[in-house]
C-alpha angles and dihedrals in degrees: 000000000000113000121228099258102037107135094029117115119209125192104207108200095165137115143204113013122314099054098039091049092053092053090043094057091055089044089057088058095054109279121142099240116194110193114210119202133165109260094231101026105039127175108309090226087074088072100037130091140076097280108079095192088061093046089054090049091052091245102105118175091246087059094044090053094072104013101091121111091024137114116222122222127170123216130166096218092195087074119082092225091054094048088052090054092048090053092051087053090051092051090065099034135093100205141033120191116189130165105181124128110300107269095022096106094040086054087059094050090254099108126131095266091045097052092038086071090055094044118010091187093058120126106213114195116191116191121189142151098263108005133256110302132009127091093293096041097110096043120104131220147165128220098276090048091054087047089057092043102045099053094249091114091050093059094042125088129030131310087256097040116041157172096042129176118234113262091235130043090255097160092055091054095040087053091052092049090049088050091054089050092049092048092049089050092049091049091049090048090050091059088061100040105025085223132121124238140215113223116198105195121180128194088213090057091051090052089056089054090050087058094041100135090042087052093053095041093051091049090056100039106022088226115121122224111271127224104254104168112206094343122098128202085264123050094223090060096057147086125271140179119252136190089286112006146339129309123193112218116206103187091140107155130051094260094053095045087055090051093048094052088046095052089048092053090247104106084149088073096059117111132214098214139028089240091061091048090052091049093050098041100117092051095046094047091052090049092049091047091058096040095051095056087075096079141028120264092252089051094051090048093055095040096048095042090052086058095049095256114133108238137145141180111245106251136189123234094263091056096045090052091050091054110114090225090065092046093048092051096058092228090143130053122212126214123190090202141329136201104285093016122087114202134009128318139170132219132190117254119189135321092235143047133215125217084234137359094021136153118305142158113243107164132027121243110287128236118250111290092351092140098043095109095045094047094045091049089054088055090051101258110146126210094271093050091048091051091049090052090047094050089050092052090243092129 
C-alpha cells in the first residue's frame, strides 16, 4: 500500500534533534529524504549519546534516533560547486528543511526567495530557536535553553525544588513533530494552490504551545503556573507512596473521583463539585496517603484500573520499554546491526498507526556520505566528476 509521502523528495539540511526528527517523520511515511551534512563538520548528533564507541564511529545514538529511512550526502556549502549541486537537488525536490541560524542560508544565496526562483513549488521550512525576526531572532538555543527562556522550567519541580529541566529533550521532539505537521499542511495546501511555501517554525513558539492551558490561565488570572511536583490541584489526581513504590492516581473528573472513593471503601469522601474537592484537598490527600499504604503499587494499578479508575505504578524507562503494550504497538523498531553499528539497537518510529500504508522503518541510519556517489550519479555526475569533487573537499 502506498504511503502518504511516496514520491515526495525532502532535502534535510538540519542538525541535532528537532529538524532531523521532522524530516524523519515524513521519511517514515514514504518520503525520499536526503540528509545534507558538511564533510568535515557533520551533524553533531553523530557524536552524541551514551555509547562512546558509537560516537567515535559517527553513529551516536542521538543520530540513530532519527536517521532511518534517509540517504546521506556531504556538501561543503561554502564552496561554489557544492551550492551548484545543492541547487540541482532543490530543482527536483518538494521540501527543504533547514535549522541553521536565521540568515545563514540567505547569506549563501540559498534563502527562500533565491530557491523559489529555481523551484516555485518548493516548500522551505526554516526551524530556529526564536523564529525569523523579532528582538531575539538572531539568538541561538538548544532545548534546555528554550526550557529556561519559555517559563517551562519555572513551573516544573516541587514547591521546594524548582526550576527543574525536563528529563527528556521534549521541546526538540515537539518541535520536530510540529515541523512534520506544518510540512504536511503545506504539502496539502500546495495540491490546491500549486505554490510553494515558507514555514517559519520557532522552538520558543512550540514551548508556548506545550504550555497552552497555562498561557490561557495566566492571561485570565495573572497567576503563573506553580511547580507542584507530583501533586495535582485535586488530591485524587496525584502521586502517592504505596507499600513498595509510587502509584500515580488519575481520578480527574467528578465521576472518576467518586469511583475511586467507592473502590477505597470511603464513599463519604466523594464530592459533588470541583470547588469542594479543592477546599478539602489537604484532608483528602492525607486520607489517600494512609489508605494507599495497604497494597503495592502494582496491586493498586490492577485493582483501580479494573474499576475504571486511571492509575499506574511509576516505572523507569527500562520497565516501560519491556511493557508488552509498547512491544505490541510497534512504537520501537529493532535492528540487529547496521553499517557502522556493531550489534543490535532500537529506534522510535511514530506515535500513530494507519490501517494501511502507515509509518515504518525501511532502511537503517546511513553512514556519513554513504550515498554521495548514487545521488551525484542521479544528477548526472560521472566517475571523473565525482572524483574531482571529492579531491576538492566539496563532498
